C-alpha positions as CSV (number, residue, x, y, z in Angstrom):
1,M,215.8,-15.4,189.6
2,K,214.1,-17.5,186.9
3,K,215.2,-21.1,186.6
4,N,216.2,-20.7,183.0
5,L,219.0,-18.3,183.8
6,F,221.1,-19.2,180.9
7,I,218.4,-18.6,178.5
8,A,217.6,-15.1,180.0
9,L,221.2,-14.1,179.8
10,F,221.5,-15.2,176.2
11,I,218.4,-13.6,175.0
12,V,219.2,-10.3,176.7
13,G,222.7,-10.4,175.4
14,F,221.9,-11.4,171.9
15,T,219.0,-9.1,171.4
16,T,220.3,-5.9,173.2
17,A,224.0,-6.3,172.8
18,K,224.8,-6.0,169.2
19,A,228.4,-4.5,169.0
20,Q,231.9,-4.8,170.1
21,S,233.3,-1.6,171.7
22,Y,233.4,0.7,168.6
23,L,235.3,-2.1,166.6
24,G,237.2,-0.2,163.7
25,Y,236.2,3.2,165.1
26,F,238.4,3.8,168.2
27,Y,241.6,3.9,166.0
28,D,240.4,6.8,163.8
29,N,242.2,10.0,164.6
30,Y,238.7,11.7,164.7
31,S,237.0,9.4,167.2
32,G,237.4,12.1,169.8
33,V,236.1,11.4,173.3
34,Q,235.3,7.8,172.5
35,S,239.0,7.1,172.1
36,T,239.7,7.7,175.7
37,L,237.7,4.6,176.6
38,Y,240.3,2.5,174.5
39,N,243.4,4.5,175.4
40,P,243.3,7.8,177.5
41,A,246.6,9.0,175.8
42,F,244.8,9.4,172.5
43,I,243.1,12.7,173.5
44,V,246.2,14.9,173.7
45,D,247.6,16.5,170.5
46,S,244.4,15.4,168.7
47,R,242.6,17.0,165.9
48,F,240.0,18.5,168.3
49,K,239.7,21.6,170.3
50,T,236.6,20.1,171.8
51,D,234.6,16.9,171.2
52,I,231.2,16.5,172.8
53,N,229.4,13.1,172.8
54,L,225.6,13.5,172.8
55,F,224.8,9.8,172.8
56,S,226.6,6.7,171.6
57,F,225.9,3.0,171.8
58,S,228.1,0.0,171.4
59,A,227.2,-3.7,172.1
60,L,228.5,-7.2,171.4
61,G,227.2,-10.8,171.4
62,T,229.4,-13.9,170.6
63,N,229.2,-17.5,171.4
64,D,230.2,-20.9,170.3
65,Y,226.8,-22.6,171.0
66,Y,224.1,-20.9,168.8
67,S,224.5,-19.9,165.2
68,V,221.7,-18.4,163.0
69,K,221.0,-16.8,159.9
70,L,220.8,-13.1,160.8
71,G,218.0,-12.2,158.5
72,D,215.7,-14.8,160.1
73,V,215.9,-13.4,163.4
74,F,213.8,-10.3,162.5
75,K,211.0,-12.4,161.0
76,N,207.8,-12.3,163.0
77,N,207.4,-16.1,163.1
78,F,211.0,-16.8,164.1
79,D,211.2,-19.4,166.9
80,F,214.7,-18.9,168.4
81,E,214.9,-22.2,170.0
82,K,213.8,-24.3,167.0
83,Q,215.4,-22.4,164.2
84,T,218.9,-21.8,165.6
85,I,221.6,-24.2,164.9
86,K,223.2,-25.6,168.1
87,S,226.8,-26.8,168.5
88,P,227.1,-28.3,172.0
89,S,230.4,-29.2,173.4
90,N,231.9,-30.1,176.8
91,N,233.0,-26.3,177.1
92,N,230.6,-23.9,175.5
93,N,231.0,-20.1,176.1
94,F,228.9,-17.0,175.8
95,A,230.1,-13.3,176.1
96,F,227.8,-10.3,175.9
97,N,228.3,-6.7,176.6
98,T,226.6,-3.3,176.1
99,Y,227.9,0.3,176.5
100,I,225.7,3.3,176.4
101,M,227.8,6.3,176.7
102,G,226.0,9.5,177.9
103,P,226.9,13.2,177.8
104,S,230.8,13.3,177.6
105,F,233.3,15.7,176.3
106,M,237.1,16.2,175.9
107,F,239.1,19.4,175.3
108,N,242.8,20.5,175.1
109,I,243.7,22.7,178.0
110,A,247.1,23.5,176.7
111,P,249.3,22.4,173.6
112,K,250.7,19.5,175.7
113,H,247.7,18.7,178.0
114,A,244.1,17.4,177.4
115,V,241.3,16.2,179.7
116,A,238.1,14.4,179.1
117,L,235.0,13.7,181.2
118,F,232.7,10.9,180.3
119,S,229.7,8.8,181.5
120,R,228.3,5.6,180.6
121,A,226.3,2.6,181.6
122,R,227.6,-1.0,181.0
123,V,226.2,-4.4,181.0
124,F,228.4,-7.6,180.8
125,A,227.4,-11.2,180.9
126,N,229.5,-14.2,180.7
127,I,228.9,-18.0,180.6
128,S,232.1,-20.1,180.7
129,N,232.9,-23.7,180.4
130,I,229.5,-25.1,180.5
131,N,228.5,-28.4,178.9
132,G,226.3,-27.7,175.9
133,D,224.1,-30.7,176.4
134,V,223.5,-29.6,179.9
135,F,222.7,-26.1,178.8
136,N,220.2,-27.5,176.2
137,T,218.5,-29.7,178.9
138,I,218.1,-26.8,181.4
139,Q,216.9,-24.6,178.6
140,D,214.2,-27.1,177.6
141,G,213.0,-27.0,181.2
142,F,213.4,-30.8,181.4
143,D,210.6,-31.3,178.7
144,L,212.4,-34.4,177.4
145,Q,211.1,-37.7,176.5
146,R,214.4,-39.4,177.0
147,N,216.9,-40.2,179.9
148,V,219.8,-37.8,180.5
149,N,222.9,-38.4,182.5
150,Q,225.3,-35.6,181.9
151,S,228.3,-33.9,183.6
152,A,228.0,-30.0,183.6
153,G,231.6,-29.7,184.8
154,N,232.7,-26.5,186.5
155,F,230.9,-23.7,184.6
156,N,231.0,-20.0,185.5
157,V,228.3,-17.5,185.0
158,T,228.6,-13.7,185.8
159,A,226.0,-11.0,185.0
160,H,227.0,-7.5,185.9
161,A,225.4,-4.0,185.2
162,W,227.1,-0.7,186.4
163,S,227.5,2.9,185.6
164,E,230.6,4.9,185.7
165,I,231.8,8.5,185.6
166,G,235.4,9.0,184.4
167,L,238.0,11.8,184.3
168,S,240.8,11.4,181.8
169,Y,244.1,13.3,181.6
170,A,246.8,13.0,178.9
171,T,250.0,14.8,178.4
172,V,252.9,14.8,176.0
173,L,255.8,13.0,177.6
174,W,258.5,13.3,174.9
175,N,258.8,15.3,171.8
176,K,262.1,15.1,170.0
177,D,262.1,15.8,166.3
178,Q,260.6,12.5,164.7
179,H,260.0,10.8,168.0
180,F,256.7,11.7,169.9
181,L,255.4,10.0,173.1
182,K,252.2,10.7,175.0
183,G,250.7,9.1,178.0
184,G,247.3,9.3,179.9
185,F,245.1,7.8,182.5
186,S,241.4,7.7,183.5
187,L,240.1,7.6,186.9
188,K,236.6,6.1,187.1
189,Y,233.9,6.2,189.9
190,L,231.9,3.1,189.5
191,Q,228.2,2.6,190.7
192,G,226.7,-0.8,190.9
193,I,223.3,-1.5,189.2
194,A,223.0,-5.3,189.5
195,N,225.2,-8.3,189.9
196,R,224.6,-12.1,189.9
197,Y,227.1,-14.9,189.6
198,Y,227.0,-18.8,189.7
199,Q,229.8,-21.2,189.9
200,S,229.4,-25.0,189.9
201,D,231.8,-27.7,191.2
202,N,231.6,-31.0,189.6
203,L,227.8,-30.7,188.9
204,T,226.2,-33.7,187.3
205,L,222.6,-34.0,186.1
206,N,220.6,-37.2,185.9
207,Y,217.2,-36.9,184.4
208,T,215.0,-40.2,184.4
209,Y,211.9,-39.9,182.1
210,N,208.7,-41.6,183.3
211,N,206.9,-42.6,180.0
212,A,203.6,-43.4,181.9
213,L,203.6,-40.3,183.9
214,P,205.9,-37.6,182.6
215,I,205.1,-35.3,185.6
216,A,206.7,-37.9,187.8
217,S,210.0,-37.8,185.9
218,T,212.9,-37.2,188.4
219,I,215.9,-34.9,188.5
220,A,218.9,-36.1,190.4
221,T,222.0,-34.0,190.8
222,T,225.5,-34.2,192.5
223,G,228.1,-31.7,193.2
224,S,227.7,-28.1,194.6
225,L,226.6,-24.7,193.3
226,R,228.0,-21.3,194.6
227,Y,225.4,-18.6,194.0
228,G,225.7,-14.9,195.0
229,G,225.1,-11.3,194.1
230,D,222.8,-8.5,195.2
231,S,219.4,-9.2,196.6
232,K,217.5,-7.9,193.7
233,D,216.6,-10.0,190.8
234,I,218.8,-9.1,187.9
235,E,216.1,-9.4,185.4
236,D,213.6,-7.2,187.3
237,T,216.5,-4.7,187.8
238,F,216.8,-4.2,184.0
239,K,213.0,-3.7,183.8
240,D,212.8,-1.2,186.8
241,F,216.3,0.6,186.5
242,K,217.7,1.8,190.0
243,L,221.3,2.5,191.1
244,D,222.5,0.7,194.1
245,S,223.8,3.3,196.5
246,Q,225.6,0.7,198.7
247,S,227.6,-0.7,195.7
248,T,230.5,1.4,194.5
249,G,233.9,1.1,193.3
250,L,236.9,2.8,191.6
251,G,238.6,2.0,188.2
252,I,241.5,3.1,186.3
253,D,242.6,2.9,182.6
254,L,246.2,3.6,181.6
255,G,247.7,4.3,178.1
256,L,250.8,5.2,176.1
257,V,251.1,6.3,172.4
258,Y,254.3,6.5,170.5
259,E,254.3,8.3,167.0
260,W,257.2,8.1,164.5
261,R,257.2,11.4,162.5
262,P,259.9,11.2,159.9
263,N,258.7,14.4,158.2
264,F,258.3,16.4,161.5
265,E,259.7,19.5,160.0
266,K,256.8,19.8,157.6
267,Y,254.4,20.1,160.5
268,R,255.9,22.9,162.6
269,T,257.0,26.7,162.3
270,T,258.1,29.4,164.6
271,D,256.6,32.6,165.9
272,K,258.3,36.0,166.1
273,N,260.3,35.0,169.0
274,G,261.6,31.9,167.6
275,K,259.2,29.5,169.5
276,L,258.2,26.4,167.7
277,I,254.7,26.0,166.8
278,S,253.2,22.6,165.8
279,F,250.3,22.3,163.3
280,K,247.4,21.0,165.2
281,D,245.0,20.3,162.4
282,V,246.9,17.5,160.7
283,N,248.1,14.0,161.7
284,K,251.9,13.9,161.7
285,Y,252.9,10.2,162.1
286,K,253.9,7.7,159.6
287,L,253.6,4.9,162.2
288,R,251.7,5.0,165.6
289,L,252.2,2.4,168.3
290,A,249.7,2.4,171.1
291,V,249.3,0.2,174.2
292,S,246.8,0.4,177.1
293,V,245.3,-1.4,180.0
294,T,241.6,-0.6,180.7
295,D,239.1,-1.6,183.5
296,I,241.6,-2.2,186.3
297,G,239.3,-2.3,189.5
298,S,236.2,-3.7,190.9
299,I,232.7,-2.8,192.7
300,T,232.0,-4.0,196.2
301,Y,228.4,-4.9,196.7
302,N,228.0,-4.3,200.5
303,A,224.4,-5.5,200.7
304,T,225.1,-8.7,198.8
305,K,224.7,-12.2,200.0
306,E,226.3,-15.5,198.9
307,S,225.1,-19.0,199.4
308,Q,226.6,-22.4,198.6
309,Y,224.3,-25.5,197.9
310,N,225.1,-29.1,198.3
311,L,223.4,-30.8,195.3
312,N,224.1,-34.3,196.5
313,R,220.3,-35.0,197.3
314,V,219.5,-38.7,198.2
315,I,216.0,-38.3,197.0
316,P,215.6,-36.8,193.5
317,I,213.1,-34.1,193.0
318,T,210.2,-34.7,190.5
319,K,209.3,-32.8,187.3
320,A,206.2,-31.6,189.1
321,Q,208.3,-30.1,192.1
322,Y,210.5,-28.5,189.6
323,D,207.7,-26.8,187.7
324,A,206.0,-25.6,190.8
325,E,208.9,-23.2,191.6
326,D,209.1,-20.0,189.7
327,N,212.6,-19.0,191.0
328,L,215.8,-21.0,190.9
329,E,216.7,-19.6,194.4
330,D,213.4,-20.9,195.8
331,L,214.0,-24.2,194.2
332,L,217.4,-24.5,195.6
333,N,216.3,-23.3,199.1
334,R,213.3,-25.8,199.3
335,Y,215.1,-29.0,198.2
336,Y,218.9,-28.6,198.9
337,T,221.2,-28.0,201.8
338,K,222.2,-24.4,202.0
339,T,225.2,-22.7,203.6
340,T,225.0,-19.0,203.9
341,L,228.3,-17.2,203.5
342,P,229.0,-13.8,205.2
343,K,228.9,-11.7,202.3
344,G,229.3,-11.9,198.5
345,E,232.4,-11.4,196.3
346,K,233.5,-8.2,194.8
347,A,232.5,-7.8,191.2
348,N,235.7,-7.6,189.2
349,L,235.9,-5.5,186.1
350,P,236.9,-7.0,182.7
351,T,240.5,-5.9,182.7
352,T,241.9,-5.9,179.1
353,L,245.1,-5.2,177.4
354,H,244.9,-3.3,174.1
355,A,247.9,-3.2,171.6
356,N,247.5,-1.2,168.4
357,V,249.7,-0.4,165.3
358,D,248.5,2.3,163.0
359,W,250.3,2.8,159.7
360,N,249.7,5.8,157.4
361,L,250.0,4.2,154.0
362,H,249.5,7.5,151.9
363,N,247.9,10.7,152.6
364,K,244.5,9.9,154.1
365,F,244.8,6.1,153.8
366,Y,245.7,4.0,156.9
367,L,246.0,0.4,157.8
368,N,245.4,-0.6,161.6
369,L,246.4,-3.8,163.4
370,N,244.8,-4.3,166.7
371,G,244.6,-6.9,169.5
372,D,242.5,-6.8,172.7
373,L,243.4,-9.5,175.2
374,G,241.4,-10.1,178.4
375,L,243.6,-10.2,181.5
376,T,241.0,-11.6,183.8
377,N,240.6,-15.4,184.1
378,K,237.2,-16.7,183.0
379,K,237.3,-19.2,185.8
380,D,237.6,-16.6,188.6
381,L,234.5,-16.1,190.6
382,N,232.2,-13.0,189.8
383,T,234.6,-11.8,187.1
384,N,233.7,-10.5,183.7
385,T,236.0,-11.1,180.7
386,I,236.0,-9.8,177.2
387,A,236.1,-12.0,174.1
388,N,239.7,-11.9,172.8
389,V,239.8,-10.1,169.4
390,V,242.4,-9.4,166.7
391,S,241.6,-7.1,163.9
392,L,243.1,-5.6,160.6
393,T,241.5,-2.5,159.5
394,P,242.0,-0.4,156.3
395,R,240.4,3.0,156.5
396,Y,240.1,6.3,154.6
397,E,240.1,9.2,157.2
398,S,239.5,12.9,156.8
399,K,238.1,15.7,159.0
400,W,234.4,15.1,158.2
401,F,234.4,11.8,156.8
402,S,235.9,8.3,157.5
403,F,235.2,4.8,156.1
404,Y,236.6,1.6,157.7
405,V,236.5,-2.1,157.1
406,P,237.5,-4.1,160.1
407,I,238.5,-7.7,159.2
408,N,238.6,-9.5,162.6
409,W,238.9,-12.7,164.4
410,M,236.9,-12.8,167.7
411,E,236.9,-15.5,170.3
412,Y,234.0,-18.0,169.9
413,R,232.5,-16.5,166.8
414,G,235.6,-16.7,164.4
415,T,236.5,-14.4,161.5
416,Q,234.1,-11.8,160.3
417,V,234.2,-8.7,158.3
418,G,232.4,-5.4,159.1
419,A,232.1,-1.9,157.8
420,G,231.5,1.6,159.4
421,L,231.7,5.2,158.6
422,R,231.9,8.6,160.2
423,L,230.0,11.4,158.6
424,G,230.0,14.7,160.3
425,L,228.2,14.5,163.6
426,L,227.1,10.8,163.1
427,F,229.1,7.6,163.2
428,V,227.8,4.0,162.8
429,G,229.5,0.7,162.1
430,S,229.7,-2.9,162.8
431,G,232.6,-5.5,163.0
432,S,230.5,-8.3,161.5
433,V,227.7,-6.8,159.3
434,L,229.1,-7.8,155.9
435,T,229.8,-11.4,157.1
436,N,226.3,-11.6,158.7
437,L,224.6,-10.5,155.4
438,V,225.9,-13.6,153.6
439,S,226.5,-16.2,156.4
440,K,223.9,-18.8,157.3
441,E,225.6,-19.5,160.6
442,S,226.5,-16.2,162.3
443,K,227.7,-16.7,165.9
444,G,227.9,-13.1,166.9
445,L,226.9,-9.7,165.8
446,D,227.8,-6.1,166.7
447,L,226.8,-2.6,166.1
448,H,228.0,0.9,167.2
449,L,226.5,4.2,166.6
450,G,226.7,7.7,168.1
451,L,225.9,11.4,167.7
452,K,228.4,14.1,168.6
453,I,229.5,17.7,168.2
454,P,233.1,17.9,167.1
455,I,235.0,21.2,167.2
456,Y,238.2,20.8,165.3
457,Q,241.6,22.4,165.6
458,G,241.9,25.4,163.1
459,K,244.3,25.3,160.2
460,L,247.3,27.6,160.5
461,K,247.5,30.0,157.5
462,D,250.7,30.9,155.6
463,R,249.6,32.5,152.3
464,D,253.1,33.2,151.0
465,S,254.4,29.7,152.0
466,D,257.6,31.3,153.6
467,G,257.2,29.2,156.8
468,V,256.1,32.1,158.9
469,L,252.4,31.8,159.8
470,D,250.3,34.8,158.8
471,K,249.5,35.9,162.4
472,F,253.3,36.2,162.9
473,D,254.1,37.4,159.4
474,D,254.8,41.2,158.9
475,C,254.6,40.7,155.2
476,P,252.0,37.9,154.8
477,E,251.7,38.3,150.9
478,I,255.4,38.4,150.2
479,P,257.8,35.4,151.2
480,G,260.6,36.4,153.6
481,P,262.9,34.7,156.2
482,V,261.8,33.9,159.7
483,E,264.6,36.2,161.0
484,N,263.0,39.1,159.4
485,H,259.4,38.3,160.6
486,G,258.5,37.0,157.1
487,C,259.6,40.1,155.2
488,P,262.3,39.9,152.5
489,W,265.6,41.6,153.4
490,K,266.0,45.1,151.8
491,D,268.8,46.1,149.3
492,S,268.5,49.9,148.9
493,D,271.4,50.3,146.5
494,K,270.6,47.2,144.5
495,D,274.3,45.9,144.7
496,G,273.3,42.4,145.7
497,V,274.3,43.0,149.3
498,F,271.4,43.1,151.9
499,D,271.1,46.3,153.9
500,K,271.7,44.2,157.0
501,D,275.1,43.2,155.6
502,D,276.0,46.3,153.6
503,K,278.6,48.7,155.1
504,C,277.3,51.3,152.6
505,P,273.6,50.6,152.1
506,D,273.1,53.7,149.9
507,S,276.0,53.3,147.7
508,A,276.4,50.4,145.4
509,G,279.5,48.3,145.9
510,P,280.8,44.7,145.4
511,V,280.2,41.8,147.8
512,Q,284.0,41.6,148.3
513,N,283.9,45.2,149.9
514,N,280.8,44.6,152.0
515,G,278.7,46.5,149.7
516,C,280.9,49.7,149.6
517,P,282.5,51.0,146.3
518,Y,286.2,50.8,146.0
519,L,288.1,54.2,146.4
520,D,290.5,55.9,143.9
521,S,292.0,58.5,146.2
522,D,294.5,59.9,143.5
523,K,292.0,59.7,140.6
524,D,294.5,58.0,138.4
525,G,292.1,55.3,137.4
526,V,293.7,52.6,139.6
527,L,291.5,51.7,142.7
528,D,293.1,52.0,146.0
529,K,293.0,48.3,146.5
530,D,295.2,47.8,143.4
531,D,297.2,51.0,143.6
532,A,300.7,50.7,145.0
533,C,300.8,54.5,145.4
534,P,297.2,55.4,146.3
535,N,297.9,59.1,146.9
536,V,300.1,59.7,143.9
537,V,298.9,59.6,140.2
538,G,300.5,56.8,138.3
539,P,299.7,54.6,135.3
540,K,297.8,51.3,135.6
541,E,301.0,49.5,134.0
542,N,303.0,50.7,137.1
543,K,300.4,49.6,139.6
544,G,299.3,53.3,140.0
545,C,302.6,54.6,140.7
546,P,304.6,57.3,138.6
547,W,307.6,55.8,136.5
548,K,311.0,56.7,137.9
549,D,313.7,58.7,136.2
550,S,316.8,58.0,138.4
551,D,319.3,59.9,136.4
552,N,316.8,62.8,135.6
553,D,317.7,62.6,131.9
554,G,314.1,62.8,130.7
555,V,314.0,59.2,130.0
556,L,312.0,57.1,132.3
557,D,313.9,54.2,133.9
558,K,311.6,51.8,132.2
559,D,312.9,53.1,128.8
560,D,316.3,54.1,129.9
561,K,319.1,51.8,128.7
562,C,321.3,53.5,131.1
563,P,319.1,54.4,134.0
564,T,321.9,55.5,136.4
565,V,323.8,57.6,133.7
566,A,322.3,60.7,132.2
567,G,321.9,60.5,128.5
568,T,319.9,61.6,125.5
569,I,316.5,60.6,124.5
570,Q,317.9,59.8,121.1
571,N,320.2,57.4,122.6
572,N,317.6,55.8,125.0
573,G,318.9,57.6,128.0
574,C,322.6,56.7,127.4
575,P,325.2,59.3,126.8
576,E,326.3,59.4,123.1
577,V,329.8,58.3,122.3
578,K,331.4,59.3,118.9
579,T,333.1,56.4,117.4
580,E,334.0,55.5,113.9
581,P,331.3,53.7,112.4
582,K,332.0,50.1,111.9
583,T,330.7,48.1,109.1
584,E,329.0,45.1,110.6
585,P,328.2,42.2,108.3
586,K,324.5,41.9,107.9
587,T,323.0,38.8,109.5
588,E,319.6,37.5,108.9
589,P,317.3,37.8,112.0
590,K,316.4,34.6,113.7
591,V,312.9,33.2,113.0
592,V,310.5,32.4,115.7
593,D,308.8,29.1,115.3
594,A,306.0,27.3,117.1
595,K,308.5,25.5,119.4
596,V,309.8,28.9,120.7
597,I,306.2,30.3,121.3
598,K,305.3,27.1,123.2
599,Q,308.4,27.6,125.3
600,L,307.6,31.2,126.0
601,N,304.0,30.1,127.1
602,D,305.2,27.2,129.3
603,F,307.1,29.9,131.2
604,S,304.3,32.3,131.1
605,K,301.8,29.9,132.6
606,S,303.8,29.6,135.8
607,I,303.7,33.4,136.4
608,Q,302.0,34.1,139.8
609,F,300.4,37.3,140.9
610,D,299.2,38.5,144.3
611,N,295.5,37.5,144.8
612,G,293.2,40.0,143.1
613,K,296.2,42.3,142.1
614,A,298.6,42.9,139.2
615,T,301.7,42.6,141.4
616,I,303.9,39.8,140.2
617,K,305.1,37.5,143.0
618,T,308.9,37.1,143.4
619,V,308.9,33.5,142.7
620,S,307.9,34.2,139.1
621,F,311.0,36.5,138.3
622,T,313.1,33.5,137.2
623,Q,310.4,32.5,134.6
624,L,310.3,36.1,133.4
625,D,314.0,36.4,133.1
626,E,313.9,33.2,130.9
627,I,311.3,34.8,128.8
628,A,313.2,38.0,128.3
629,S,316.3,35.9,127.5
630,I,314.4,34.1,124.7
631,M,312.8,37.4,123.3
632,N,316.3,39.1,123.3
633,E,317.5,36.3,121.1
634,Y,314.9,37.1,118.5
635,E,315.3,40.9,118.2
636,G,313.5,41.4,115.1
637,T,310.2,39.8,116.4
638,R,307.3,41.5,118.0
639,F,305.2,39.7,120.8
640,A,301.8,40.3,122.1
641,I,301.2,39.7,125.9
642,E,297.6,38.8,126.8
643,G,296.1,38.6,130.2
644,H,293.1,36.4,131.1
645,T,291.0,35.7,134.3
646,D,288.3,33.2,135.4
647,N,284.6,34.4,135.9
648,T,284.8,35.1,139.6
649,G,283.6,38.7,140.5
650,K,282.3,41.3,138.1
651,A,283.3,41.3,134.5
652,T,284.6,44.9,134.5
653,S,286.8,44.2,137.5
654,N,288.2,41.0,135.7
655,L,288.8,43.0,132.4
656,N,290.9,45.7,134.3
657,L,292.8,43.0,136.4
658,S,293.7,41.2,133.2
659,K,294.9,44.3,131.4
660,N,297.0,45.3,134.4
661,R,298.6,41.9,134.7
662,A,299.5,42.0,131.1
663,A,301.0,45.4,131.3
664,A,303.0,44.3,134.5
665,V,304.5,41.4,132.4
666,K,305.4,43.8,129.6
667,N,306.9,46.3,132.1
668,Y,309.1,43.6,133.6
669,L,310.4,42.3,130.1
670,T,311.2,46.0,129.1
671,N,313.2,46.4,132.2
672,K,315.0,43.2,131.4
673,G,316.1,44.7,128.1
674,V,313.3,43.8,125.7
675,N,312.6,46.8,123.5
676,E,309.2,48.3,124.3
677,S,308.4,48.7,120.7
678,R,308.5,44.9,120.3
679,L,305.8,44.4,122.8
680,T,302.1,45.0,123.2
681,S,299.8,44.1,126.1
682,E,296.1,43.6,126.4
683,G,293.6,42.1,128.7
684,F,290.5,40.2,127.9
685,G,289.2,39.3,131.4
686,S,287.1,36.2,131.4
687,K,286.0,36.4,127.7
688,K,288.3,33.7,126.4
689,P,288.4,30.7,128.8
690,I,290.3,27.5,127.8
691,A,288.7,25.4,130.5
692,S,285.3,25.2,132.3
693,N,284.9,27.8,135.0
694,K,282.5,25.3,136.9
695,T,285.6,23.6,138.5
696,K,288.4,24.8,140.6
697,A,291.0,23.2,138.4
698,G,289.3,24.9,135.2
699,K,289.3,28.3,136.9
700,A,293.0,27.8,137.7
701,K,293.8,27.2,133.9
702,N,291.7,30.3,133.0
703,R,293.8,32.6,135.2
704,R,296.9,32.9,132.8
705,V,299.1,35.2,130.7
706,E,299.8,34.2,127.2
707,I,302.5,35.3,124.6
708,K,301.7,35.4,121.0
709,L,303.6,36.2,117.9
710,I,302.7,39.5,116.1
711,K,303.0,38.8,112.4
C-alpha cells in the first residue's frame, strides 16, 4: 500500500464518491426498487406493478478538513493540495461512499405482498479522529523545512469495497380503515472485493529537519499501529477489479411503515361479491411514518492477515530511508518490530437507523423529514460508518415527474441545500448542488442518477361515478347501487316503490301499502282501509256503512228525532200528536259572537281520530257533546264544519280524509240533536295549513277540525 494512504483515500472518495444514498429521492412514492435499499417495506402497496432498474449511481464525500470552491476543482490547472482550504483539528474526520446499482427489479406478487431482487457494488472509506496536523505532515511526504512534534492520537482508518445481491419481501401487516401498517426485510449475500484498516494507539510523530542536509532529516515515532486486511493492495484492486471468492458474508435490512389514511373510503370500492378493492394507482395517506435498520451484518475475509507494529524505535529513520520505500507495509516491516496475528478482523457493515415522516400537504405536494443515524462506532476496528444526516425535503410528486429540494445537515460538512428531479425513465439529484454552486468553502458534495423502466399500476375506471368499477358494473354508463351491480333499481309501475320492494310491481300503489293500490270491495267510493263495512255499500259520512232506520219508519236514525218509535217523515220520524196549538211568545234568537266561535273551536281542536281514518276516538265524545250543547243553544244559527290535514301522503288521499272527518263530526252532532239543515261539512286536505309542515309540532296543528259561522 502507498505510504500516503490518507491522500489516496481522500482523492478516491472525493473524486468518485459524489453523492449521499439518493438523498431526497428515496422518500418519493415513485422511487420504486431503489426504495427497498432504504426501507424494504416501501415496495408493498406501491404505485408499481413492476419497476426495473437498468443502472443507478449514488456517492458521497464529506469531511471537516478540506474545503474548496467546487467550480475550481474542474479547472485543468487546479492543484488540490495548494488550492484547497485546510482546517486541521485534533480530531478530523472523513467519510466517503459510492453505490453502483446494477440490474434490479421489484414487483407485486399479490395485493398484500411484494418482492424485489437487487444487485449493487459499494465502496466505503472512513478516516476518524485523526490529528489534522499529522495528516498534513504525512500528506506532504515529510517535505517540510521545520521541526514537527505532534500527537496523532488514536485514529481509525477503514476502506472497504464489496458487492451484494439482495432479495426483499414486504407485506401488509394491518389494514383497518384509516390505519395501515406494512413491514419488510431484505436478505443480502455479500461478496468481498477489497478491505484495509489501520488503527493507532497513542501514536506520536517527531520530525527533525536537517537544514544542512534535508535528506538526513529524521523521523521518530512512538506508540503502536494495527494494520490488516486482505493481501491485495486496495488501490490496485480498484484498478484491476476482481471478486474475492474467499470473502463472503450475509446482511439484513428491516423496515416498518405506518400510514394514516383519514379519507380511506375514497380509495376503495367493492366487486360484485362485495369484496373490498383498494385503488392501487394513488397515494392514500395523509401522514406516513417509516423506520428501518439497514446493513446489519459483516463480511469475513478468510485470507486476510493482521499485523501490529511497535513504533517505539530507539534510532529514528531518515528522510532518505523513508523515501526509498514505495509501500507503507515494506517501510513498517523493515524498520519496526512486527507481531503477526492469526487472522484479520471481520469487516462490519455500516449499520444505520433511518427514521422518516412524510406529510401530504395538499394533492401532489409533500413535506418530508428524515434522519439517518449510524449505529456503528467509528472507533471500532474495521468498521465503516455513515455520516449522520437530518433532512427536510419539500417535493412535488406525480406519476411521471417529481421535483424535490432537500435541505439537510450532514455530519462534518454542515448544512447544505440540493435539488433533484425524476422525469420518466431518468432521475438525477444532489443533496448539496445549490449550496456548492455559491459556496467558496464546500466540505462535501454528492450526486445520484439512474435509468429505469417503471410499469405503474393501472387506474380503476368508474365512468358513472357510482362507486362500482366498470369491470364489475352491469350498467357502466348509468349510476346504480352496489347491491344491484351498478344498475338503478326498476319501478315498472312508476309509483315510487322499487320493484324489489313493490308487492304489486305492475300496478301503481302508495308506499304505505307496499306499492299496491287500496281496494274498494263494495264500490261505494270508500277504500277498504277506511270502510267500516267493506262489503256493504254505504256513504263516506258513515265510514262506508249504510245509515240505520231502527224503527223502519222511513226516516234514518241520523235524521230521526224518535229513532225507536215509528213516526212520519213530516214529523222527523216521530208520531204526530194532535194538540191544541199554543201561542208561544216570540223570542229573539240568540246571536253567536266571536267568543262562542272560539269556544267551539277550542273544543274542536281536541277532537282525535284513529290514525289515517275518519273514525272519532271515544276520548273525544265529551268535547263533541259540549259542541252540540252550545250549537243547540243557538238554534237559529248555521255552522260550517271544515276538515284539514298535514302534507304527509298523497294530496288526493289527504283531501278525502279531511272530507270524511268533517262529515263524521257533522254526523255525530246531528245525532246529538243539532238539526242537519244547520250544518255543512267540507274537507280541504293540506291546502290551508296554519303552521309549518316541516316540524312535527306544525304538522300536529295542521291536523284539525274547524267550526265557522255561516252568515
